[in-house]
C-alpha positions, -999 to +999 in steps of 0.1 A: +387+256+034+398+289+048+364+305+040+347+275+056+367+282+088+361+320+086+324+315+084+323+291+116+341+319+135+318+344+122+288+323+133+304+315+167+309+354+172+271+356+170+259+323+187+281+319+217+277+356+231+239+353+224+237+323+245+260+338+272+239+370+273+206+350+274+218+327+302+233+361+323+199+378+316+178+352+333+206+342+359+206+305+346+235+286+358+241+254+340+258+223+355+291+213+339+273+185+319+248+213+306+277+235+296+292+206+274+260+202+257+256+239+251+291+244+238+287+213+216+254+226+202+271+261+194+299+245+176+274+222+157+250+250+147+281+272+137+296+246+115+261+238+100+254+276+092+289+279+077+284+249+055+251+259+042+267+296+036+297+285+019+278+262-004+251+290-009+224+265-004+202+294+011+210+330+009+231+346+039+198+368+049+179+338+058+205+319+081+203+344+111+165+343+116+167+303+114+196+301+137+177+324+163+145+301+160+168+270+167+183+285+197+149+296+211+137+261+211+171+246+223+172+272+252+137+264+263+144+228+266+179+229+281+168+253+309+137+232+317+159+201+324+162+177+342+133+192+363+104+210+346+109+241+367+126+264+341+113+298+329+081+299+309+083+298+270+074+335+266+103+345+290+126+324+270+115+338+238+118+375+252+153+368+267+168+351+236+154+375+211+170+403+232+203+385+235+203+378+200+200+415+192+226+424+218+249+399+204+247+413+169+251+450+183+284+437+201+295+419+168+292+452+149+312+470+176+339+442+177+342+442+140+345+479+139+372+478+164+391+449+148+384+466+113+407+495+122+437+470+126+431+455+091+416+485+073+446+491+049+452+455+041+415+447+035+405+479+017+434+477-007+423+444-023+384+446-023+365+462-050+334+480-036+300+464-048+315+429-052+311+398-030+340+395-003+363+368-009+367+352+026+392+326+014+422+346+027+442+340+059+440+378+068+402+372+074+408+343+096+428+362+119+404+393+117+375+372+125+393+353+154+400+388+169+364+398+165+353+368+184+378+375+213+367+412+213+330+403+214+333+375+241+351+404+261+325+428+255+298+404+265+316+396+298+322+435+306+284+441+298+276+422+330+305+437+351+281+468+347+266+471+383+232+476+369+234+445+350+251+423+374+220+404+383+208+400+347+178+416+331+149+413+358+126+431+333+126+400+312+104+384+335+077+412+330+048+403+308+057+434+284+093+420+277+083+400+249+069+431+232+101+448+236+122+419+226+101+413+191+105+450+184+143+451+190+148+417+171+128+432+143+149+462+141+181+441+143+169+418+114+164+450+093+198+464+100+214+429+096+198+427+061+211+461+052+246+453+061+246+416+043+231+433+012+262+455+009+283+423+011+262+400-010+248+421-037+234+391-057+210+383-030+189+416-034+155+398-037+161+377-005+171+408+014+140+425+006+122+394+019+142+395+051+136+432+055+100+426+051+100+399+078+119+423+100+093+450+097+067+425+104+085+412+136+088+448+148+051+454+139+040+422+158+058+437+188+039+469+184+006+452+180+012+432+213+023+463+228-009+483+221-032+451+229-015+447+263-017+483+271-055+484+264-059+452+285-039+468+314-060+498+311-093+479+314-079+460+345-068+491+360-103+507+355-119+475+369-095+478+399-105+513+405-141+502+406-135+476+431-110+498+451-138+520+461-157+489+475-126+477+493-118+511+507-153+514+521-149+480+537-114+489+551-129+521+567-155+500+584-132+476+598-107+501+611-127+506+645-129+467+649-092+463+640-083+488+667-102+471+692-090+437+683-053+451+686-058+464+719-075+431+730-045+412+716-020+435+737-039+428+768-040+390+761-003+392+754+007+409+786-015+382+805+002+352+786+035+367+792+030+371+830+016+335+833+045+323+813+070+339+836+054+324+866+051+288+849+089+292+840+096+299+876+077+269+888+095+248+862+128+261+876+118+251+912+106+217+901+140+212+883+158+224+916+140+200+939+139+172+914+103+167+915+098+150+880+060+144+886+054+183+896+076+193+865+053+172+842+022+189+856+036+223+852+047+217+816+013+201+810-001+234+823+019+255+801+009+235+770-029+237+779-027+272+785-013+279+749-038+256+734-067+270+750-056+306+739-050+295+705-082+275+702-102+304+713-086+326+687-088+301+659-126+302+661-125+336+645-136+338+610-108+344+586-112+370+559-120+355+525-099+360+494-128+353+470-108+322+459-123+288+475-088+271+469-068+296+488-093+301+515-092+265+522-056+267+523-056+294+550-084+277+570-064+244+570-032+264+584-055+281+610-065+247+624-030+233+623-014+263+641-041+264+667-036+228+675+000+238+683-011+268+704+000+293+679-024+323+671-030+328+633-041+361+617-048+366+580-049+401+564-063+405+527-055+436+507-068+442+471-081+416+447-066+382+451-088+371+421-068+397+400-036+385+417-037+349+403-050+360+370-025+385+361+004+384+386+012+348+397-004+316+387-027+302+415-006+268+419+026+288+425+008+311+449-005+283+469+029+267+470+044+298+485+016+299+512+021+263+521+058+265+523+061+297+543+033+290+567+048+258+574+083+273+580+066+299+602+050+271+622+084+252+627+100+283+638+074+292+664+075+256+677+113+257+681+112+290+701+106+292+738+091+327+736+056+329+751+044+348+724+032+322+697+018+341+666+019+340+629+005+367+606+000+363+568-006+394+546-016+389+510-025+412+481-014+447+475+015+461+496+022+498+485+023+496+447+030+458+443+012+425+450+030+404+477+027+376+503+042+382+535+045+360+568+053+374+602+061+351+630+075+352+665+097+320+661+133+317+661+155+338+639+175+325+609+210+319+611+232+343+592+250+315+574+216+302+563+204+335+548+236+341+529+231+306+513+194+309+504+190+305+466+221+283+462+203+250+470+185+235+500+195+253+531+174+253+563+176+267+600+154+240+612+168+207+602+162+194+635+126+203+636+116+190+602+128+217+580+143+203+546+149+236+528+127+226+498+106+258+507+129+283+500+145+265+470+110+266+454+106+302+463+137+312+443+123+292+414+091+309+415+109+342+418+130+337+388+098+328+368+077+358+380+105+383+387+095+385+423+116+398+451+124+383+485+126+404+514+137+390+549+133+414+577+149+405+610+139+420+646+154+417+679+140+388+698+110+400+718+083+384+740+058+408+728+065+413+691+073+394+657+109+382+655+110+383+616+089+385+584+094+368+549+078+386+520+077+378+483+069+409+465+059+407+427+077+441+416+096+427+385+129+433+403+140+397+411+160+409+441+170+393+472+171+418+502+181+410+538+169+438+563+188+431+595+205+445+626+235+425+623+248+433+587+283+426+598+274+389+602+271+385+564+299+383+539+297+406+508+279+391+478+262+400+448+234+375+453+218+398+481+214+433+492+220+440+528+200+469+546+204+478+582+173+482+602+190+494+635 
């Protein structure tokens, strides 16, 4: 009976920390009901593995790979419920293989630390080269201490500043390669250690050793294959980069002229907006409702005329018909509200949807954030009504950014983004679903969210929202009012004053 309990605690020492490391690495936060299911599953698997081990139904070396496979399947389904919005299978495999290896590494550290306390007691009664008799109370005490030490070590691992936000590189497409290699090495080491304790299972130890080598070899094969693919894609990009650079140079003169025209038009709009505002105040002062209605209609007509005039310009193409149609749809919607829309395309969007972010997810980001920008501009009384979208390469990363001249975010809203459905525009049709979906896509792709606030102005943008696919999975707020935000590990504050 004691041996059975010892085995349960031994397997708990691997299983519980491995799932904890897995959840923290992908920043998975389970509801209370999910935590109960996870704990029950860990206990069930530990008891099952202990039962199989004590009765010697299979060799000890077989159990860790089987447990690892079972938990990969369990982790995939538990993180995708109740909505099918969890991480991709490749990400789950990468994260759990890494967590499994980390758990074993921490287990050996904890066993070594606990072993010092029981060194003389255990060493005096064990004959080297023979199987260990775990049917003694001292082993129950020792492995309980190991479980506690390993749990503490797992917790302290994520108190390290660099790991507080998990392992963002897990979402990188090369993560599974490193995880496979790491898991293969761990299997080899575990086989060696278990062989010392279970000398009668030498043939099975050799088999698991070979499996470990094959797993590590699979990681190396995938690494080489993906490096070759990345090289080919980079070469293809270099060929297209020359074309885009030539087009970019050709468009600089036109862009400069267009910017000068926009500045002149902004000054004209600003001048007429002030005069119309003065007329509105006079109408209010004298209580002339009919005249006030005429003035407000004049303001609306001016905005619509200017926007419809600009809306007729041809948008640059992304070479993706579905995304082009989406931008054209929003250009018309914004123009109908008197909002000027501008689109800037950098790099290959075809490459972006094939290698960086799935097209469906990208279209969701475009739809949500252009809609938010439209709501923000409509809620503002600024005479400048403008939205600009930038898609493609920004510095060294692909990104999608939306600039607008609408109302600013409330500090409380920015502080809560990513924790549920929050919105600044509840009275104007905002639901908070857009940013909630954005954070889900960020977790899947490893993207970062950068929100940049500017001072309210009648001649410039008030803010920008950028989703950058840099593999860092950070939330950054660039603001001129950093004191308005409470300290939090969820986001990074940067002053732009």
